[in-house]
N, C-alpha and C positions, 0 to 999 in steps of 0.2 A: 735554659734550653728546653724547648717544647717537647713533651713526651710524644712518642709515636702514636698516631691514631689507629684504632682497630678497624674503623670504617668511616665513610663520609657521613652516613646516617645510621643510627640505631633505631629500629622500630620495635616498640614494646607491645606485644600482642599480635595475634594473627587472625583476628576476627574481621568483621566487615570493613572497619576503617583501616586496620593494619595491613590487610591483604592488598587493598588498593594502593596504599602508600608504598609498600614493598615492590609491587609490580611496576608502578609508574616510575619510581625513583631508579629502579634497576634498568628499566628501558631507556631512561635518560642518561645512562652512563655512570651513575653514582655507585660507589661501593656500599652495599646495604647489608646490615646484620639484623636479623629478626630474632628476638627473644620470645620464646613461648614456654609458659610454665608446664603445660601438658605435653603428652607425647603424640606420636602419629597413630591415627586410627585408620586402618585399611578395611575394606570389605571382608567380613568374617571375623574381625577383631572386636566388634561392639558386643557388650555384655548381653546375655540372654538367660543366664543361670539365675534362678530365683533366690539368690543369696547376696545380700548387700555387700559382702566382702569380695565379690567376684567382679570388680571393675565398675561398680555403679557410682560410688561416692568419692569425690575428691578428698574429703576428710578421712576416708577409709582406704588408704593405699593409693591415692592419686587416681581415682576413678573418673568417670566421664562427667558427672554432675556435681556442681558446686552449689549447695543450697545455703543461703545466708539468711539469718533472721535479723532484720534491721529494727527490731522493737515494734514499730508501727506497721511493718509490712515484711513479708518474706519474698526473697528473690531467688530465682532458679536460673543458673547460667551454666555454660559448659567449659571444660578445660581440654585443650588439645589443639593440634595443628589444624587450623580452620575455625577455631573459636566457636561462637554460637551457631555457625552454619551447620555444624555436625548434628545438632539436635533440634534445629528450628523446623517449622512446618512448611518451609519452602515458599511461602507466599511473597510475591513481588508486587507490592501495591503502592500507589501514589496517593497522598492525601489530597483532598479537594481544598482549594484555596478558601472557599467560603466556609469551611469547617475548621480552619486553623485559628488558633489563638492570636490575638493582636500582637503578641510578643514576637511572632515570626516576621523578620525583616524581609524586604523585597528580594534580596539576593538569595534567600533560602526558600522562596516560594516557587510555584510551578513554572511561571514564565521564564525565570532565570535557570531553573534546574532541569527542565524537561529534556534538553539535549543530553545532560549527564545521566538522567534516568534511562534514556534510550541506550547510551553507551553501556551502562551497567546491565541492562536487559540483554544486550548483545553478548556481553561477556558470560552471563549466566545461562544463556540460551533458554529463556523462559517460554512456557506454553501452558494453556489451561488443560484441565483433566479431560481425557477422551474416554472411549470405551475400554473396559477391562479386556485385555487380550485373551483371557481364558474363556470369557462368556460372550464377548461381542457387544455387551451392554455396559452402560455406565454403572458405577457402584450403586448398590441399593440405597446407601445413605444419601447419595446425590439425588437419586430418583425420588426418595422420600421428601427431601427438602424442596425440590423443584415442583413436585406435585402439590405440596402445600402452597407454594407461591402461586401456582397457576389457579388454585381455587380461591385465592385472595384477590384483592384489587390492587396489589402492589407487586405484580409479577415482574415489572421492570426494575424493581429494587434488588432482585436476586440475580446473581451472575456467577460465573465460574472464573475465579481470579487466575492470573498468570502464576505459574509455579516453576521453581528452579529444579525441574525434574526432566530426565530424558525419557521420552515415551517411544514406544515401538516394540520390536521383537525382544521379549525378556530373556531370550537365550543367546542372542547374538551380540558379541562384543564388537564395537566399532569406535574409532577415534572421534572425539568431539572436535570443535573447531580449533582447540588449543593442542590437539594431538594426544590427548589423554584418553585411554580406552574407557568406554561407558557401554552399558546395555540398557534395554528398555525396562520400564517399571514393571514389577511383578504384582503390584496392587496388593501387597501384604499388609499395608497400613502401619508400618513400623518406622516411619520417617523420624519421629521424635525420639527414637531409641538409637539412632544411628543406622544408616542403611548398609546392611550386610550384603545386599544384592549387587550394588554398584550402579544404581540409577540416579541417585540423588546428586545434583550438581553443587556439591559443597565447594567451599573456596579453595580447598587443596587440589581441586581438579580444574580450576580456571585461573583466578588471579594469582594464587600462590604458585601454581605450576608455571605460569608466565614469569613470575618473579625469579624463581630458581633457574629457569631456562636462560634468563637474562643475567645471571650471575649472583643473585642475592644468596646469602648464606644463612641457613636456618640453624638455630641453637635451641633445641627443645630441652625440657626438664630444667628450665632456667626462669626463676621467678624474680622479677625486679623488686628490690626492697628499698633502694635509696638512689636519689638523683642529686648530684651536686655540680655546680659550675667548676670548670677547670680552665687552664690556659688554652684558649682556642676552641672551647667546646664544653662538653659535659662528660662526667663520669657516671656510669650506671653500675650499681652494685647489685648482685643477684645471688640468691640462695639456690640450692639444689633440692627440690621437693622430695625426690626419691631417696635422698640421703641427708637427713637433717644435720648430721655430724660433719658433712663435707665443708671445707673452707669456703668462705665467701669469694665469689668471682667478680671481676671488674672489667668493664670494657669502656673505651673512650671513643667519642666521635664528635665531629664538628656540630652535628645537629642530632636531635632526638625527637622522635614522633611517639607520643603517648597514645596507645590504642588498646588498652587493656580492658575496656568496657566501662560503663558509666560509674560503677561502684569502685572498681580497682583503680582506675585513673584518678578519680577524686581522692581516694585514700592516699595514693602516692604523693599527690600534690599537698594534701593536708599535712602529711608527715614531714614533707620537705619544708613546709612553712612553720609548723607548730612544734614538731618534735626534734627533727634533725637540725632545723633552722639553717638549712643550706639555701633555701629560697625564701628568705623572710619577707621579701617585698611583694609576694603574691597578693592579689586583690582580696579584700575582705568579702567579696561576693562569692568566693570559692565555696562550693558545697550547696549553693542556692539553686532553686529551679528544678529540683528533682521531681521526677514523674514516674508513675507505674504504668503510664499509657492507658489508664482506665481499664486494666485487665479485670475480667470477672469470669468465673467458671461455674457452670452448672452441669450436673450429670443427668443423663436421660437413660431410661431403661424401658424399651417397648414392651407392652403387655399383650399386644395382639399383632397378628401379621397384617401386611398391607393389603391382602386380598388377591394378589397376583399368584396364579398357580405355580409360577416359576420362582416365587420368592423363597429364598432360603432363610431370610431373616438375619443374615450376617451383616452387621454394621461395621465390622472391623476391616473390610476390604477397601482398596483404593489408597491414594495418598492420604496423609493425615487430614488435610483440609481440602475440600473439593468445591465448596460454595461459600459465597459471602452474600449476606443480606444487609443492606443499609437501612437503618431505621431513624426516623426523626419524630420523636414522641413528645407530645405536650406533657409537662410535668410542673405542677403549680402554675404560676403565671408565665412560665417560659417553656421552651422546648429544649430537650437534650437529644443529641444525635449520637449514634454509635453503630458499630457493625457487629453482626452476629455470624459466626461461622460454625459449620459442623466439624467435629473432630473425632477421628478414630481413636479408640482406646485399645491398643494392641494387647493380645493375650499375655505375652511375656510380662508386660507391666502389671496386669491384674494379678498374675501369679506372684510377682515380686511383692506387691502390696499384701497379698494373702499371707505370704511367709513372714512379714514383719508384724502385722497386727495380730494380737492374741485372739484365741477362739476360732481358729481356722476350721476345725471340724464342726463346731456349732454353726458357723456361718454356712458351711457347705450343706448341712442338714436343712437349715432354714431356706436356702435357695431351692432345694428339692421340694420342700413343702409348698413354697410359693410358685413353683414352676418357672423359676428364673433361668434364663439362658443368657450367660454373660456376653455372648457374641451379639446379642441384640441391644447392647448398651453402647452409648456414644456420648461424647462431650459436646456441650454448647458453649462456645468460646465467644466472649464479647470483649470489645475494647472501644474506648471513646475518649472524649476530651475531658480529662480530669483537671484539677486545679493547678497542677504542676508547680506547686509552691512548697514542696518538701525541702528540708534542709539537712544535708549530710554533715555530720561532725564526727570527731574521733571520740570513742568511748574510753573508759579507763584501761581497756586492754589494747588500745591502739588501733582497733578496727572501727569501721564506720557504723554509726547508728543514725536513725532517721527521726527527725522531728517532723510531724505530719499533721496538718489540720484537716480533719475529715468532714467538716461541716459543708464546705463548698461542694464536694463531690457526693454528698448524701443523695442529692436528686438523681445523679447519674446511677449510683448503685441501687437506689430504690427502683428506678425504671428498669435497670438490667435484671433485677431480681424478679420482676413481674414476667419476664420472658419465659421463665420456667413453667409457672402455672398455665400460661397461655399455650405453650407447646404441649403440656400434659393433656390439655383438653383436645387439642388438634390431633395429636399422635396417639392418644390413648397410652400415655407413658407415665411412669413414676419419675419424678424429678427430685433431685437432692443437691445440696451445696456441700462443699468440703467443710470439715469441722473448723478449719481456720476462720471461716466466715460464719457458719451457723452458730458456733459457740463463742468465738473470740472477736468476731467482727473485724478480722484482719484479712486483707486481701493478699493474694500471691501474684507476683508479676514475673513474667518471662521476658518483659520488655523494659528493663530499667533504662531510664533516659535522664539527661540533664546532670547538673552539678558543676559544670564548667561554663557558665554563661558568657555570652559575647557582649562586648561593649566598646565604645570608642576609646576608652581609657580605663585604667585600673579602678577608677571610682565607680564605674558602671558595669564592668565585666572583667573576666580573667583573660580572655583572648580577643584578638581582632577578628574581622570577618573571614579571614582565611585560616584561623586556628592558631596563630602565633601568639605566645603568651606575652602579655604586656610587661615590658621591663626585662625580658629574657630572650634576646634574639637567638634564633635557632632552636627554640623549644616549642614544639607544636602539639596540638591535641586534635585527633581525627577519628573519634569514635562517637558512640551515642551520647556521651556526656556533653557534646557540643550542641545538641538539639535544644532549642529554647523552650520547648513545651511539648506536650503530648502530640503525636501525629494522629492518634485516633484510628490508625490503620496499622497493620504489621509494619514495623519501622525499618526493616533491613534495607529496603530499597532507598529510603531517604538517607540512611547512614552512608550507603555506597555513593549516592549522587553528591552529597555534601563533601565526602572525602575526595571524589574525582575532581570536583571544582577546586578544592583547597590545595591538593597536591599539584595540580596543574599550575596554580599561582606560585606555589613554593618553588617549583622547578624554574619557572620563568624569572622569579626574583633572583635565582642563583646565577643568572647570566644566560640562560637558554631562552631568550626572548622569542615568543611565538611558538614555543614547543607545544605539541599536542600528541595525544596518545596515538600510537601507530594504527590502532583498530578503527579510528574515526572514518576512514574512507569506506569501510564496509558496513557502517552502522545505518540502519533504516529506522524510521520512527516505529516504535512498538505499539501494538494495540493497548488501549487503557480501558478495560471493561468497567472498572469502578467509576469512571467519570459519568457514564450514562446513568448509573444507579444513583449517584449523588445528585445529579441534575434533576432526575425524576423526583427524588424525595424533597429537594429544596422547593420545587414547584408545588409539590403536594402539600408541604407545610403551609405555603401561602394560600393554597386553595382550600385548606381545611382549618384555617385559623379560627379559633373560638369554638371548635368542634362543630358537630352537625346535629340535625334533627330529622326524624322521619315521622310521617303521619299518613293516614289513609282516610278516604271518604267514599261514600256511595250515594249517588243521586239517580232518581228515576221518576218517571211520570206517576203522579198519584193514581191510586186504584180507580177512583171515580171517573178517570179519563182513560182514553185508549192507552194501553201499555206500549208505547211506541219508542221509548228511550230508557236506557239503563246504563249508567256510567259508574265504573269502579276505578277509582284513581288512588294511587299511592305515590308519595313523594318523599325525597330525602334531600335535605339541605346539607351540602358538604361543609360549608364554612358559615357560621353565624356572623362572623366579623364581616365577611364580604357581602352577605345577604343584607345585613343592616346598613352597610355603607352605600349600597346601590339604591338610588332613589326609586327604581322600578321594583325592587325587592323580588327579583325573578327566581323561579324554581324550575329547573329543567325536568321534563316529564317524558317518559317513554312507556310503551305498552302495546296492547293489541286492540283492534276495533272491529266490530261487526256492524254493518249497516245493511239491513234487508233490502235486497234489490240494488245495492250499490257495491258492497264488498263483504267478504267473509274472511276473518282471520288475518287481517293485514297489520303490519307494524305501524305504529303511530308514534310520533314524537313532537315535542313542542315545549311551550313554557306556560307556567302559571305565574302571573304577576300579582303579588299579595299586597293590598293596600298601597298601590303605586302613588307616589307623591305627585301632586299637581294634576291628578286625574279624578273624574267624578266617581268612577266605579270603585267598589271595594275589592273586587277580584276580577282578573281578566285572564281568560283561557285562550290559548292559540295552539292548535294541534294540526298536523298534516299527516296524510296517509296516501297510499296508492292502491287503486283497485286492481282486480285481476286482469284488466285490459291495459294496464300500464298508465292509467289516467290519474293525475294527482288531484287530491281533494283537500279542502280546508274545513276545520271545525273551529269556530270561535264562539265565545260566550262571555257574559258579564254577570256579576252579582252587584246590585246597587242598593244602597241604604238610603231611604228617603225621609226618615224621621228618627228622632232619638227615643221614641217610646219603645218599651221592651218588646212589644208585639211586632212593631215595624222593624226593629233592629233584627230580631230573630228571623222574620220573614225575608229580609233583604240578604242576610248572610247564608240562608239555606235555599235560596231560589236562584237557579241559573237559567238564563235565556240563551239558547244556543242557535247557531246558524251553521248548516252544513251545505257546502256548495263546491262545485268543481273549481280548481285553481284557474283554469283557462276558460271557464264557461261564462255565460252572460249573467247579469245580476238577477235575472228572473229564475235561473235554474237553482235546484237544490231544495232544502227543506229547513224549517225552523222548528224548534222544540223547546219546551219548558220542562225542566226536571227539578226536583226538590229533595232535600235531605229529611227523611222522617225521623221521629223521635228515637227509635232503636238505632238507626244509622248515626244519629247525632251523638248518642252515648258511645257507640263504637268508635266514632271519630276521636272523641276526647280520650278514650282509653288507648287509642293507637299511637298517641304522641310519645315518641321515644328519643331520648338524647343519644348521640353517637359520639363515643370517645373512648380513650384507653382505660380510664378508671371510672368507677361508679360516681364519684364526686363530680367529675367533669361531665358525665352524661346528665346528671341531675341539673347541673348549672346550665348546660346548653338548653335543656327542655324548659327550665325556668325562664331563661332569656326569651325564648320563642313565645312562651305563654304570656309574658309581660308585654312583649311587642304586639301580640295579637289583641290583647284586651285594650291596651292603650290606643291602638289604631282603630279598633272597632268603635270605641266611644268617640274618638276624634272625628270619625267619618260622619257623625250625626250633627256636628257643631253648626254648620251652615252649608249644607250640601249644595253644590252647584248643580244646575240642571244637567241631566245626562247629555253627553255629546250625541248619542244616538239612542232614541227611545226604542224599546222592544216593540216589534210589530204587533199591532192589535190582532186579535183572533176571536172567533166565535167562542162563547162561553162553553159550548159543548165539545169543543175540540182542543186537544193538547198540541196539535201540530197544524200549521197552515202550510200546505205544499206550495213551492214555487216551481212550477212546471215539473211536479213530482211524477215519478214513474208509477205505472198502474200497480195496484195491489197494496199500497200503503208502504210505510217505512218503519223498520225496527232498528234501533241503535243500541249496540252493546259495546262499551269501551272498557278495556282493562289495561291500566297503565301502571308503570313503575318508574321511579325517578331515574334520570340519567346521571344524576350526581351521586353515584353509589359510594358506599364505604364510610369509614370513620377515621378518627385521628390516628389509628395505629395500623390499619390496613388488613387486620384479620377479623373475621366475624364468627 
């Protein structure tokens, strides 16, 4: 006789995957039981006392944070009704398809998941950071980052991400779209400590509230320890964390959804296969594909104020994260991309750390000597695409340990570690890394992913594309362990979207064909600010491939002739790869031009073609400008080499024949001028060549490639020179300029140009 079921479905865990499963299954009419090891945390309950025993650590009395040392990496996660949403930084971000690992199948990429991302964004009511309601201005940390971006040439790579935060009046309570009271963010910067104000849109105020309203039953203080098949379903055995002596509890259901987080879910399945042997047929791929999502932390401490008279220097205000900057950086022969976010370090956390680390008084005295203000410190948070090839296995104590090859992600971490010194120069800040990295070379992740890979069968994966475990019908996995590799962005949105798709299929497979979430009719496509940043950096990477080069030159009429022309040009090549591949070898040029009697202080733009292939000239200049009357003018010129002798070669490369005429005028209008590069200017030109790139080695390599191209092309240009397509106009020996219907009073030309291809491989100068 079949034993009575306690529920149709047991959901283990109430984080991002479990909350979705509980809400949708309950809405579909299933009897749902949710097991959560932690308790309920309400506004005002989150710890603030600088004593580790006062609710901080799961290992010390069932506190908020569970810190796990996995041998090769440390992991930080939360315990409580709402899972990781209680302490995450609220960011709702979608990964760019072009940045995803090839292991991501089509059904987990953006085209398939975007509708589910929109549904999740609707449920969480996401929005970017706005002005601080107390000041009417954005947080100073936000302004600091956005000002730096505006002074770089990658301003489009910085944006304000969507956040699961309620903005508005911080004193007024009002129901969210799920009927749960919320009030506007107070900008106290304590999101990662748990929101005591009531503005953070954690899962207990949306998905889990929907689940309970639809009849789902929550059991807190219940930690799943063992899963075993039974007649018609599965038994789940659980302990009581608050009372280790309490007898084991057991619940039975036809289906079980594992959503305890990447580490705990993998542990449960590993124990079921290798220790309890209740699920001995689980795939040998179990535990593979673990990722820390490329997490990397640097601490910044400003040493000077920003210069704004209204600046208080307080970097702790606002939501924890307010900006994201996408970087795509050359590293070795390849590029690595990652995102960098500002992060508030709230004062209660600093006080907690102070209370734990010995030498508190000595550190306080040292801060006074240095003039350190802890409110002027903030975190620089990076995440990117790591190797995602870690393997979780059970240690001797039955808990998970990590086998992790660090060689692949060495480039990622090396590049991320350069962000600190770069920002130190830009911000005037002291930068430091946590001891786990600076001393032990071990990273800390708050985004543990993978461990339960997908595959068509048990030979290639643990679950199918909807999360059902191969060989065990009714057993599902719907949390971060399902993701096949690093997202490279904050992964909560991806976990939500994958869970939405999976549980929809689960419900439809159970007989509710065509079932869809009730909220679909109200869902509108949500803005995706990160897409524009990723697209910009992808194009920038192509445009700066091979790094760049900058140089300058000055050309003027020799003293023995009338001083009628003086050109000062500077140029930067954004991408040596593109420059070398283009037969014309063009360089964009911008600047200012003065032509006496024609124009004063006008903008000028155009191109310099350096040793163009198939053309007789060594260099060709083409510039345009507009005079004060709105008339357009053209300046063109060539340098031509006529012999391989050293004197002729030098003369040809340093002598420019120019023509300046109206764009719409007749051929007889305008002037011609000859300008040359003197010896001092030639030496300055050589000294001005500078490589542009993220590292010194890349800058030197780019400059060397340019120098080699120039030398090789200059010598080749003397091999059998073709006659010039257009000979420079003859002129009297005593004149440097022959006027073509010139204006009275003579002509003086002064051109000051800078390249239009600004910037370098990393975007900060």
